[in-house]
Chimera marker file (.cmm) of the C-alpha trace (Angstrom):
<marker_set name="trace">
<marker id="1" x="9.434" y="-0.335" z="15.407" r="1" g="1" b="0" radius="0.5"/>
<marker id="2" x="9.661" y="-3.882" z="16.767" r="1" g="1" b="0" radius="0.5"/>
<marker id="3" x="7.678" y="-6.989" z="15.856" r="1" g="1" b="0" radius="0.5"/>
<marker id="4" x="6.272" y="-7.005" z="19.400" r="1" g="1" b="0" radius="0.5"/>
<marker id="5" x="4.637" y="-3.644" z="18.544" r="1" g="1" b="0" radius="0.5"/>
<marker id="6" x="3.100" y="-5.162" z="15.415" r="1" g="1" b="0" radius="0.5"/>
<marker id="7" x="1.709" y="-8.071" z="17.445" r="1" g="1" b="0" radius="0.5"/>
<marker id="8" x="0.284" y="-5.652" z="20.031" r="1" g="1" b="0" radius="0.5"/>
<marker id="9" x="-1.396" y="-3.650" z="17.255" r="1" g="1" b="0" radius="0.5"/>
<marker id="10" x="-2.850" y="-6.817" z="15.747" r="1" g="1" b="0" radius="0.5"/>
<marker id="11" x="-4.156" y="-7.926" z="19.149" r="1" g="1" b="0" radius="0.5"/>
<marker id="12" x="-5.731" y="-4.510" z="19.754" r="1" g="1" b="0" radius="0.5"/>
<marker id="13" x="-7.610" y="-4.847" z="16.470" r="1" g="1" b="0" radius="0.5"/>
<marker id="14" x="-8.701" y="-8.437" z="17.118" r="1" g="1" b="0" radius="0.5"/>
<marker id="15" x="-6.505" y="-10.035" z="14.481" r="1" g="1" b="0" radius="0.5"/>
<marker id="16" x="-3.820" y="-11.564" z="16.663" r="1" g="1" b="0" radius="0.5"/>
<marker id="17" x="-5.176" y="-15.125" z="16.630" r="1" g="1" b="0" radius="0.5"/>
<marker id="18" x="-3.013" y="-17.746" z="14.911" r="1" g="1" b="0" radius="0.5"/>
<marker id="19" x="-4.987" y="-20.447" z="13.110" r="1" g="1" b="0" radius="0.5"/>
<marker id="20" x="-3.428" y="-23.901" z="13.430" r="1" g="1" b="0" radius="0.5"/>
<marker id="21" x="-4.024" y="-27.299" z="11.864" r="1" g="1" b="0" radius="0.5"/>
<marker id="22" x="-2.592" y="-30.755" z="12.426" r="1" g="1" b="0" radius="0.5"/>
<marker id="23" x="-0.206" y="-32.380" z="9.932" r="1" g="1" b="0" radius="0.5"/>
<marker id="24" x="-2.897" y="-34.887" z="8.924" r="1" g="1" b="0" radius="0.5"/>
<marker id="25" x="-5.445" y="-32.183" z="8.015" r="1" g="1" b="0" radius="0.5"/>
<marker id="26" x="-6.574" y="-32.554" z="4.390" r="1" g="1" b="0" radius="0.5"/>
<marker id="27" x="-5.779" y="-29.655" z="2.047" r="1" g="1" b="0" radius="0.5"/>
<marker id="28" x="-9.456" y="-29.497" z="1.099" r="1" g="1" b="0" radius="0.5"/>
<marker id="29" x="-10.171" y="-28.438" z="4.680" r="1" g="1" b="0" radius="0.5"/>
<marker id="30" x="-7.162" y="-26.074" z="4.756" r="1" g="1" b="0" radius="0.5"/>
<marker id="31" x="-8.442" y="-24.301" z="1.640" r="1" g="1" b="0" radius="0.5"/>
<marker id="32" x="-11.916" y="-23.935" z="3.194" r="1" g="1" b="0" radius="0.5"/>
<marker id="33" x="-10.344" y="-22.605" z="6.381" r="1" g="1" b="0" radius="0.5"/>
<marker id="34" x="-8.276" y="-20.023" z="4.488" r="1" g="1" b="0" radius="0.5"/>
<marker id="35" x="-11.405" y="-18.869" z="2.673" r="1" g="1" b="0" radius="0.5"/>
<marker id="36" x="-13.705" y="-18.829" z="5.701" r="1" g="1" b="0" radius="0.5"/>
<marker id="37" x="-11.231" y="-16.979" z="7.934" r="1" g="1" b="0" radius="0.5"/>
<marker id="38" x="-10.037" y="-14.692" z="5.112" r="1" g="1" b="0" radius="0.5"/>
<marker id="39" x="-6.424" y="-15.590" z="5.847" r="1" g="1" b="0" radius="0.5"/>
<marker id="40" x="-3.535" y="-16.721" z="3.677" r="1" g="1" b="0" radius="0.5"/>
<marker id="41" x="-1.757" y="-19.212" z="5.936" r="1" g="1" b="0" radius="0.5"/>
<marker id="42" x="-2.191" y="-21.710" z="8.737" r="1" g="1" b="0" radius="0.5"/>
<marker id="43" x="0.447" y="-22.977" z="11.131" r="1" g="1" b="0" radius="0.5"/>
<marker id="44" x="0.916" y="-26.732" z="11.330" r="1" g="1" b="0" radius="0.5"/>
<marker id="45" x="1.357" y="-28.111" z="14.857" r="1" g="1" b="0" radius="0.5"/>
<marker id="46" x="1.494" y="-31.693" z="16.068" r="1" g="1" b="0" radius="0.5"/>
<marker id="47" x="-1.084" y="-33.103" z="18.456" r="1" g="1" b="0" radius="0.5"/>
<marker id="48" x="1.027" y="-31.881" z="21.385" r="1" g="1" b="0" radius="0.5"/>
<marker id="49" x="1.008" y="-28.326" z="20.012" r="1" g="1" b="0" radius="0.5"/>
<marker id="50" x="4.628" y="-28.352" z="18.814" r="1" g="1" b="0" radius="0.5"/>
<marker id="51" x="5.371" y="-26.303" z="15.730" r="1" g="1" b="0" radius="0.5"/>
<marker id="52" x="5.841" y="-28.359" z="12.553" r="1" g="1" b="0" radius="0.5"/>
<marker id="53" x="5.613" y="-25.840" z="9.704" r="1" g="1" b="0" radius="0.5"/>
<marker id="54" x="3.302" y="-23.528" z="7.780" r="1" g="1" b="0" radius="0.5"/>
<marker id="55" x="0.903" y="-23.935" z="4.862" r="1" g="1" b="0" radius="0.5"/>
<marker id="56" x="0.168" y="-20.772" z="2.937" r="1" g="1" b="0" radius="0.5"/>
<marker id="57" x="-1.897" y="-20.168" z="-0.140" r="1" g="1" b="0" radius="0.5"/>
<marker id="58" x="1.375" y="-20.517" z="-2.058" r="1" g="1" b="0" radius="0.5"/>
<marker id="59" x="1.902" y="-24.139" z="-0.933" r="1" g="1" b="0" radius="0.5"/>
<marker id="60" x="-1.730" y="-24.859" z="-1.763" r="1" g="1" b="0" radius="0.5"/>
<marker id="61" x="-1.332" y="-23.484" z="-5.306" r="1" g="1" b="0" radius="0.5"/>
<marker id="62" x="1.914" y="-25.428" z="-5.824" r="1" g="1" b="0" radius="0.5"/>
<marker id="63" x="0.189" y="-28.645" z="-4.763" r="1" g="1" b="0" radius="0.5"/>
<marker id="64" x="-2.729" y="-27.973" z="-7.120" r="1" g="1" b="0" radius="0.5"/>
<marker id="65" x="-0.339" y="-27.217" z="-9.982" r="1" g="1" b="0" radius="0.5"/>
<marker id="66" x="1.519" y="-30.504" z="-9.446" r="1" g="1" b="0" radius="0.5"/>
<marker id="67" x="-1.335" y="-32.861" z="-8.536" r="1" g="1" b="0" radius="0.5"/>
<marker id="68" x="-4.497" y="-31.250" z="-9.864" r="1" g="1" b="0" radius="0.5"/>
<marker id="69" x="-7.629" y="-31.717" z="-7.805" r="1" g="1" b="0" radius="0.5"/>
<marker id="70" x="-6.041" y="-34.783" z="-6.177" r="1" g="1" b="0" radius="0.5"/>
<marker id="71" x="-3.975" y="-32.271" z="-4.176" r="1" g="1" b="0" radius="0.5"/>
<marker id="72" x="-7.036" y="-31.618" z="-2.036" r="1" g="1" b="0" radius="0.5"/>
<marker id="73" x="-6.604" y="-35.133" z="-0.612" r="1" g="1" b="0" radius="0.5"/>
<marker id="74" x="-3.006" y="-34.436" z="0.449" r="1" g="1" b="0" radius="0.5"/>
<marker id="75" x="-2.268" y="-33.657" z="4.086" r="1" g="1" b="0" radius="0.5"/>
<marker id="76" x="-0.906" y="-30.379" z="5.448" r="1" g="1" b="0" radius="0.5"/>
<marker id="77" x="2.217" y="-32.186" z="6.624" r="1" g="1" b="0" radius="0.5"/>
<marker id="78" x="2.961" y="-33.247" z="3.041" r="1" g="1" b="0" radius="0.5"/>
<marker id="79" x="3.025" y="-29.729" z="1.599" r="1" g="1" b="0" radius="0.5"/>
<marker id="80" x="3.972" y="-27.499" z="4.530" r="1" g="1" b="0" radius="0.5"/>
<marker id="81" x="7.011" y="-25.279" z="4.495" r="1" g="1" b="0" radius="0.5"/>
<marker id="82" x="9.246" y="-26.680" z="7.217" r="1" g="1" b="0" radius="0.5"/>
<marker id="83" x="10.950" y="-25.283" z="9.058" r="1" g="1" b="0" radius="0.5"/>
<marker id="84" x="8.787" y="-22.202" z="8.922" r="1" g="1" b="0" radius="0.5"/>
<marker id="85" x="10.617" y="-18.908" z="8.733" r="1" g="1" b="0" radius="0.5"/>
<marker id="86" x="10.664" y="-17.289" z="12.169" r="1" g="1" b="0" radius="0.5"/>
<marker id="87" x="11.701" y="-14.114" z="13.926" r="1" g="1" b="0" radius="0.5"/>
<marker id="88" x="11.917" y="-12.792" z="17.499" r="1" g="1" b="0" radius="0.5"/>
<marker id="89" x="9.551" y="-10.190" z="19.017" r="1" g="1" b="0" radius="0.5"/>
<marker id="90" x="12.529" y="-7.829" z="19.460" r="1" g="1" b="0" radius="0.5"/>
<marker id="91" x="13.401" y="-7.914" z="15.754" r="1" g="1" b="0" radius="0.5"/>
<marker id="92" x="12.649" y="-4.723" z="13.853" r="1" g="1" b="0" radius="0.5"/>
<marker id="93" x="10.047" y="-4.435" z="11.122" r="1" g="1" b="0" radius="0.5"/>
<marker id="94" x="12.840" y="-3.638" z="8.670" r="1" g="1" b="0" radius="0.5"/>
<marker id="95" x="14.788" y="-6.770" z="9.604" r="1" g="1" b="0" radius="0.5"/>
<marker id="96" x="11.754" y="-8.994" z="9.127" r="1" g="1" b="0" radius="0.5"/>
<marker id="97" x="10.805" y="-7.322" z="5.837" r="1" g="1" b="0" radius="0.5"/>
<marker id="98" x="14.343" y="-8.073" z="4.622" r="1" g="1" b="0" radius="0.5"/>
<marker id="99" x="13.999" y="-11.687" z="5.817" r="1" g="1" b="0" radius="0.5"/>
<marker id="100" x="10.703" y="-12.031" z="3.916" r="1" g="1" b="0" radius="0.5"/>
<marker id="101" x="12.202" y="-10.501" z="0.790" r="1" g="1" b="0" radius="0.5"/>
<marker id="102" x="15.349" y="-12.641" z="0.901" r="1" g="1" b="0" radius="0.5"/>
<marker id="103" x="13.355" y="-15.864" z="1.376" r="1" g="1" b="0" radius="0.5"/>
<marker id="104" x="10.411" y="-14.872" z="-0.828" r="1" g="1" b="0" radius="0.5"/>
<marker id="105" x="7.783" y="-15.587" z="1.823" r="1" g="1" b="0" radius="0.5"/>
<marker id="106" x="4.853" y="-13.514" z="3.016" r="1" g="1" b="0" radius="0.5"/>
<marker id="107" x="4.382" y="-14.949" z="6.509" r="1" g="1" b="0" radius="0.5"/>
<marker id="108" x="6.843" y="-15.245" z="9.386" r="1" g="1" b="0" radius="0.5"/>
<marker id="109" x="6.204" y="-16.891" z="12.736" r="1" g="1" b="0" radius="0.5"/>
<marker id="110" x="7.171" y="-14.982" z="15.860" r="1" g="1" b="0" radius="0.5"/>
<marker id="111" x="8.927" y="-17.202" z="18.399" r="1" g="1" b="0" radius="0.5"/>
<marker id="112" x="9.956" y="-16.420" z="21.962" r="1" g="1" b="0" radius="0.5"/>
<marker id="113" x="12.081" y="-19.054" z="23.695" r="1" g="1" b="0" radius="0.5"/>
<marker id="114" x="10.984" y="-21.557" z="21.056" r="1" g="1" b="0" radius="0.5"/>
<marker id="115" x="7.271" y="-20.958" z="21.637" r="1" g="1" b="0" radius="0.5"/>
<marker id="116" x="5.060" y="-19.354" z="18.999" r="1" g="1" b="0" radius="0.5"/>
<marker id="117" x="3.662" y="-16.006" z="20.166" r="1" g="1" b="0" radius="0.5"/>
<marker id="118" x="2.223" y="-14.862" z="16.850" r="1" g="1" b="0" radius="0.5"/>
<marker id="119" x="2.552" y="-14.533" z="13.130" r="1" g="1" b="0" radius="0.5"/>
<marker id="120" x="3.177" y="-11.491" z="10.953" r="1" g="1" b="0" radius="0.5"/>
<marker id="121" x="2.415" y="-11.082" z="7.291" r="1" g="1" b="0" radius="0.5"/>
<marker id="122" x="3.974" y="-8.765" z="4.803" r="1" g="1" b="0" radius="0.5"/>
<marker id="123" x="0.659" y="-6.898" z="4.832" r="1" g="1" b="0" radius="0.5"/>
<marker id="124" x="0.959" y="-6.320" z="8.590" r="1" g="1" b="0" radius="0.5"/>
<marker id="125" x="4.456" y="-4.923" z="8.168" r="1" g="1" b="0" radius="0.5"/>
<marker id="126" x="3.628" y="-2.725" z="5.182" r="1" g="1" b="0" radius="0.5"/>
<marker id="127" x="0.649" y="-1.309" z="7.100" r="1" g="1" b="0" radius="0.5"/>
<marker id="128" x="2.950" y="-0.343" z="9.980" r="1" g="1" b="0" radius="0.5"/>
<marker id="129" x="5.498" y="1.165" z="7.593" r="1" g="1" b="0" radius="0.5"/>
<marker id="130" x="2.777" y="3.250" z="5.889" r="1" g="1" b="0" radius="0.5"/>
<marker id="131" x="1.480" y="4.478" z="9.237" r="1" g="1" b="0" radius="0.5"/>
<marker id="132" x="5.021" y="5.477" z="10.239" r="1" g="1" b="0" radius="0.5"/>
<marker id="133" x="5.582" y="7.266" z="6.928" r="1" g="1" b="0" radius="0.5"/>
<marker id="134" x="2.301" y="9.176" z="7.251" r="1" g="1" b="0" radius="0.5"/>
<marker id="135" x="3.203" y="10.253" z="10.791" r="1" g="1" b="0" radius="0.5"/>
<marker id="136" x="6.669" y="11.367" z="9.696" r="1" g="1" b="0" radius="0.5"/>
<marker id="137" x="5.170" y="13.285" z="6.785" r="1" g="1" b="0" radius="0.5"/>
<marker id="138" x="2.688" y="15.038" z="9.094" r="1" g="1" b="0" radius="0.5"/>
<marker id="139" x="5.412" y="16.001" z="11.579" r="1" g="1" b="0" radius="0.5"/>
<marker id="140" x="7.689" y="17.348" z="8.846" r="1" g="1" b="0" radius="0.5"/>
<marker id="141" x="4.814" y="19.341" z="7.335" r="1" g="1" b="0" radius="0.5"/>
<marker id="142" x="3.948" y="20.846" z="10.729" r="1" g="1" b="0" radius="0.5"/>
<marker id="143" x="7.605" y="21.742" z="11.302" r="1" g="1" b="0" radius="0.5"/>
<marker id="144" x="7.809" y="23.416" z="7.879" r="1" g="1" b="0" radius="0.5"/>
<marker id="145" x="4.590" y="25.349" z="8.493" r="1" g="1" b="0" radius="0.5"/>
<marker id="146" x="5.826" y="26.456" z="11.917" r="1" g="1" b="0" radius="0.5"/>
<marker id="147" x="9.089" y="27.656" z="10.388" r="1" g="1" b="0" radius="0.5"/>
<marker id="148" x="7.214" y="29.597" z="7.694" r="1" g="1" b="0" radius="0.5"/>
<marker id="149" x="4.930" y="31.172" z="10.295" r="1" g="1" b="0" radius="0.5"/>
<marker id="150" x="7.833" y="32.421" z="12.429" r="1" g="1" b="0" radius="0.5"/>
<link id1="1" id2="2" r="1" g="1" b="0" radius="0.2"/>
<link id1="2" id2="3" r="1" g="1" b="0" radius="0.2"/>
<link id1="3" id2="4" r="1" g="1" b="0" radius="0.2"/>
<link id1="4" id2="5" r="1" g="1" b="0" radius="0.2"/>
<link id1="5" id2="6" r="1" g="1" b="0" radius="0.2"/>
<link id1="6" id2="7" r="1" g="1" b="0" radius="0.2"/>
<link id1="7" id2="8" r="1" g="1" b="0" radius="0.2"/>
<link id1="8" id2="9" r="1" g="1" b="0" radius="0.2"/>
<link id1="9" id2="10" r="1" g="1" b="0" radius="0.2"/>
<link id1="10" id2="11" r="1" g="1" b="0" radius="0.2"/>
<link id1="11" id2="12" r="1" g="1" b="0" radius="0.2"/>
<link id1="12" id2="13" r="1" g="1" b="0" radius="0.2"/>
<link id1="13" id2="14" r="1" g="1" b="0" radius="0.2"/>
<link id1="14" id2="15" r="1" g="1" b="0" radius="0.2"/>
<link id1="15" id2="16" r="1" g="1" b="0" radius="0.2"/>
<link id1="16" id2="17" r="1" g="1" b="0" radius="0.2"/>
<link id1="17" id2="18" r="1" g="1" b="0" radius="0.2"/>
<link id1="18" id2="19" r="1" g="1" b="0" radius="0.2"/>
<link id1="19" id2="20" r="1" g="1" b="0" radius="0.2"/>
<link id1="20" id2="21" r="1" g="1" b="0" radius="0.2"/>
<link id1="21" id2="22" r="1" g="1" b="0" radius="0.2"/>
<link id1="22" id2="23" r="1" g="1" b="0" radius="0.2"/>
<link id1="23" id2="24" r="1" g="1" b="0" radius="0.2"/>
<link id1="24" id2="25" r="1" g="1" b="0" radius="0.2"/>
<link id1="25" id2="26" r="1" g="1" b="0" radius="0.2"/>
<link id1="26" id2="27" r="1" g="1" b="0" radius="0.2"/>
<link id1="27" id2="28" r="1" g="1" b="0" radius="0.2"/>
<link id1="28" id2="29" r="1" g="1" b="0" radius="0.2"/>
<link id1="29" id2="30" r="1" g="1" b="0" radius="0.2"/>
<link id1="30" id2="31" r="1" g="1" b="0" radius="0.2"/>
<link id1="31" id2="32" r="1" g="1" b="0" radius="0.2"/>
<link id1="32" id2="33" r="1" g="1" b="0" radius="0.2"/>
<link id1="33" id2="34" r="1" g="1" b="0" radius="0.2"/>
<link id1="34" id2="35" r="1" g="1" b="0" radius="0.2"/>
<link id1="35" id2="36" r="1" g="1" b="0" radius="0.2"/>
<link id1="36" id2="37" r="1" g="1" b="0" radius="0.2"/>
<link id1="37" id2="38" r="1" g="1" b="0" radius="0.2"/>
<link id1="38" id2="39" r="1" g="1" b="0" radius="0.2"/>
<link id1="39" id2="40" r="1" g="1" b="0" radius="0.2"/>
<link id1="40" id2="41" r="1" g="1" b="0" radius="0.2"/>
<link id1="41" id2="42" r="1" g="1" b="0" radius="0.2"/>
<link id1="42" id2="43" r="1" g="1" b="0" radius="0.2"/>
<link id1="43" id2="44" r="1" g="1" b="0" radius="0.2"/>
<link id1="44" id2="45" r="1" g="1" b="0" radius="0.2"/>
<link id1="45" id2="46" r="1" g="1" b="0" radius="0.2"/>
<link id1="46" id2="47" r="1" g="1" b="0" radius="0.2"/>
<link id1="47" id2="48" r="1" g="1" b="0" radius="0.2"/>
<link id1="48" id2="49" r="1" g="1" b="0" radius="0.2"/>
<link id1="49" id2="50" r="1" g="1" b="0" radius="0.2"/>
<link id1="50" id2="51" r="1" g="1" b="0" radius="0.2"/>
<link id1="51" id2="52" r="1" g="1" b="0" radius="0.2"/>
<link id1="52" id2="53" r="1" g="1" b="0" radius="0.2"/>
<link id1="53" id2="54" r="1" g="1" b="0" radius="0.2"/>
<link id1="54" id2="55" r="1" g="1" b="0" radius="0.2"/>
<link id1="55" id2="56" r="1" g="1" b="0" radius="0.2"/>
<link id1="56" id2="57" r="1" g="1" b="0" radius="0.2"/>
<link id1="57" id2="58" r="1" g="1" b="0" radius="0.2"/>
<link id1="58" id2="59" r="1" g="1" b="0" radius="0.2"/>
<link id1="59" id2="60" r="1" g="1" b="0" radius="0.2"/>
<link id1="60" id2="61" r="1" g="1" b="0" radius="0.2"/>
<link id1="61" id2="62" r="1" g="1" b="0" radius="0.2"/>
<link id1="62" id2="63" r="1" g="1" b="0" radius="0.2"/>
<link id1="63" id2="64" r="1" g="1" b="0" radius="0.2"/>
<link id1="64" id2="65" r="1" g="1" b="0" radius="0.2"/>
<link id1="65" id2="66" r="1" g="1" b="0" radius="0.2"/>
<link id1="66" id2="67" r="1" g="1" b="0" radius="0.2"/>
<link id1="67" id2="68" r="1" g="1" b="0" radius="0.2"/>
<link id1="68" id2="69" r="1" g="1" b="0" radius="0.2"/>
<link id1="69" id2="70" r="1" g="1" b="0" radius="0.2"/>
<link id1="70" id2="71" r="1" g="1" b="0" radius="0.2"/>
<link id1="71" id2="72" r="1" g="1" b="0" radius="0.2"/>
<link id1="72" id2="73" r="1" g="1" b="0" radius="0.2"/>
<link id1="73" id2="74" r="1" g="1" b="0" radius="0.2"/>
<link id1="74" id2="75" r="1" g="1" b="0" radius="0.2"/>
<link id1="75" id2="76" r="1" g="1" b="0" radius="0.2"/>
<link id1="76" id2="77" r="1" g="1" b="0" radius="0.2"/>
<link id1="77" id2="78" r="1" g="1" b="0" radius="0.2"/>
<link id1="78" id2="79" r="1" g="1" b="0" radius="0.2"/>
<link id1="79" id2="80" r="1" g="1" b="0" radius="0.2"/>
<link id1="80" id2="81" r="1" g="1" b="0" radius="0.2"/>
<link id1="81" id2="82" r="1" g="1" b="0" radius="0.2"/>
<link id1="82" id2="83" r="1" g="1" b="0" radius="0.2"/>
<link id1="83" id2="84" r="1" g="1" b="0" radius="0.2"/>
<link id1="84" id2="85" r="1" g="1" b="0" radius="0.2"/>
<link id1="85" id2="86" r="1" g="1" b="0" radius="0.2"/>
<link id1="86" id2="87" r="1" g="1" b="0" radius="0.2"/>
<link id1="87" id2="88" r="1" g="1" b="0" radius="0.2"/>
<link id1="88" id2="89" r="1" g="1" b="0" radius="0.2"/>
<link id1="89" id2="90" r="1" g="1" b="0" radius="0.2"/>
<link id1="90" id2="91" r="1" g="1" b="0" radius="0.2"/>
<link id1="91" id2="92" r="1" g="1" b="0" radius="0.2"/>
<link id1="92" id2="93" r="1" g="1" b="0" radius="0.2"/>
<link id1="93" id2="94" r="1" g="1" b="0" radius="0.2"/>
<link id1="94" id2="95" r="1" g="1" b="0" radius="0.2"/>
<link id1="95" id2="96" r="1" g="1" b="0" radius="0.2"/>
<link id1="96" id2="97" r="1" g="1" b="0" radius="0.2"/>
<link id1="97" id2="98" r="1" g="1" b="0" radius="0.2"/>
<link id1="98" id2="99" r="1" g="1" b="0" radius="0.2"/>
<link id1="99" id2="100" r="1" g="1" b="0" radius="0.2"/>
<link id1="100" id2="101" r="1" g="1" b="0" radius="0.2"/>
<link id1="101" id2="102" r="1" g="1" b="0" radius="0.2"/>
<link id1="102" id2="103" r="1" g="1" b="0" radius="0.2"/>
<link id1="103" id2="104" r="1" g="1" b="0" radius="0.2"/>
<link id1="104" id2="105" r="1" g="1" b="0" radius="0.2"/>
<link id1="105" id2="106" r="1" g="1" b="0" radius="0.2"/>
<link id1="106" id2="107" r="1" g="1" b="0" radius="0.2"/>
<link id1="107" id2="108" r="1" g="1" b="0" radius="0.2"/>
<link id1="108" id2="109" r="1" g="1" b="0" radius="0.2"/>
<link id1="109" id2="110" r="1" g="1" b="0" radius="0.2"/>
<link id1="110" id2="111" r="1" g="1" b="0" radius="0.2"/>
<link id1="111" id2="112" r="1" g="1" b="0" radius="0.2"/>
<link id1="112" id2="113" r="1" g="1" b="0" radius="0.2"/>
<link id1="113" id2="114" r="1" g="1" b="0" radius="0.2"/>
<link id1="114" id2="115" r="1" g="1" b="0" radius="0.2"/>
<link id1="115" id2="116" r="1" g="1" b="0" radius="0.2"/>
<link id1="116" id2="117" r="1" g="1" b="0" radius="0.2"/>
<link id1="117" id2="118" r="1" g="1" b="0" radius="0.2"/>
<link id1="118" id2="119" r="1" g="1" b="0" radius="0.2"/>
<link id1="119" id2="120" r="1" g="1" b="0" radius="0.2"/>
<link id1="120" id2="121" r="1" g="1" b="0" radius="0.2"/>
<link id1="121" id2="122" r="1" g="1" b="0" radius="0.2"/>
<link id1="122" id2="123" r="1" g="1" b="0" radius="0.2"/>
<link id1="123" id2="124" r="1" g="1" b="0" radius="0.2"/>
<link id1="124" id2="125" r="1" g="1" b="0" radius="0.2"/>
<link id1="125" id2="126" r="1" g="1" b="0" radius="0.2"/>
<link id1="126" id2="127" r="1" g="1" b="0" radius="0.2"/>
<link id1="127" id2="128" r="1" g="1" b="0" radius="0.2"/>
<link id1="128" id2="129" r="1" g="1" b="0" radius="0.2"/>
<link id1="129" id2="130" r="1" g="1" b="0" radius="0.2"/>
<link id1="130" id2="131" r="1" g="1" b="0" radius="0.2"/>
<link id1="131" id2="132" r="1" g="1" b="0" radius="0.2"/>
<link id1="132" id2="133" r="1" g="1" b="0" radius="0.2"/>
<link id1="133" id2="134" r="1" g="1" b="0" radius="0.2"/>
<link id1="134" id2="135" r="1" g="1" b="0" radius="0.2"/>
<link id1="135" id2="136" r="1" g="1" b="0" radius="0.2"/>
<link id1="136" id2="137" r="1" g="1" b="0" radius="0.2"/>
<link id1="137" id2="138" r="1" g="1" b="0" radius="0.2"/>
<link id1="138" id2="139" r="1" g="1" b="0" radius="0.2"/>
<link id1="139" id2="140" r="1" g="1" b="0" radius="0.2"/>
<link id1="140" id2="141" r="1" g="1" b="0" radius="0.2"/>
<link id1="141" id2="142" r="1" g="1" b="0" radius="0.2"/>
<link id1="142" id2="143" r="1" g="1" b="0" radius="0.2"/>
<link id1="143" id2="144" r="1" g="1" b="0" radius="0.2"/>
<link id1="144" id2="145" r="1" g="1" b="0" radius="0.2"/>
<link id1="145" id2="146" r="1" g="1" b="0" radius="0.2"/>
<link id1="146" id2="147" r="1" g="1" b="0" radius="0.2"/>
<link id1="147" id2="148" r="1" g="1" b="0" radius="0.2"/>
<link id1="148" id2="149" r="1" g="1" b="0" radius="0.2"/>
<link id1="149" id2="150" r="1" g="1" b="0" radius="0.2"/>
</marker_set>
């Protein structure tokens, strides 16, 4: 399965929107946004919409650990992961899972010709893998039952 399939599935279920913030957005607002939208990351873009990086709950926790509550006054551009890890829509789910594992990240941007077309999380990819495994299990069970019946 390809990342483009994952993005299509997300879009079909209404979860394909990528939430963005500007580099000067305060972390206090980022944390409220993560909570309100029930998401774990936001993409940082400049005022012209160009990709700058990503702020996930992990960067937020690191900032809080280092600066205490003063971290909430920091700006997204100060704590973002840049460059953000990215993949191509034609990459396979397995390839991107390996990329996430190797780099210890849970969110990967999907870029096509340098433009962001989506974002995938490890949860998105595990969900697809589980669905595939369940389908494979069902097919194998039906084949075994058909063989026993004949």
